[in-house]
C-alpha positions in Angstrom: -0.2 -0.1 0.0 1.4 3.8 -1.1 2.0 6.0 1.6 -0.7 8.9 2.5 1.7 11.6 3.4 0.4 14.5 2.0 0.9 14.0 -1.5 4.6 15.1 -1.0 4.1 18.4 0.1 6.6 19.5 3.1 5.1 21.5 5.9 7.3 24.8 6.5 8.4 25.4 9.9 8.3 29.0 11.3 10.9 30.0 13.7 11.1 33.5 15.5 15.1 34.6 15.5 16.1 36.9 17.7 19.2 39.6 16.6 20.8 41.0 19.8 22.7 44.3 19.5 26.2 42.6 19.9 25.1 39.7 16.6 24.3 37.3 18.9 21.3 35.2 17.3 18.9 33.2 19.1 15.9 31.0 17.5 12.2 30.9 19.4 9.7 28.3 18.5 7.2 31.1 19.6 6.6 34.7 18.9 5.8 35.3 22.5 9.1 33.8 23.6 10.8 36.2 21.2 9.3 39.0 22.2 9.8 38.6 25.8 13.3 37.7 24.8 13.4 41.0 23.2 12.1 43.0 26.0 14.7 41.6 28.3 17.5 42.2 25.8 16.9 44.5 22.8 17.3 43.5 19.6 15.2 42.8 16.6 12.5 39.9 15.9 13.0 38.3 12.6 10.6 35.7 11.0 12.3 32.6 9.5 10.5 29.7 7.3 12.7 26.7 7.2 
């Protein structure tokens, strides 16, 4: 029997990357976590699709 795995379409994962003022990058699974970290440390939150 064949695979019924969505017709070969791959899902895309979205991560939220915090870029700190000193150039360090940290990835978070949710925007809420990234925004909380940004408020503590400063920097910019970027949305990254993988």
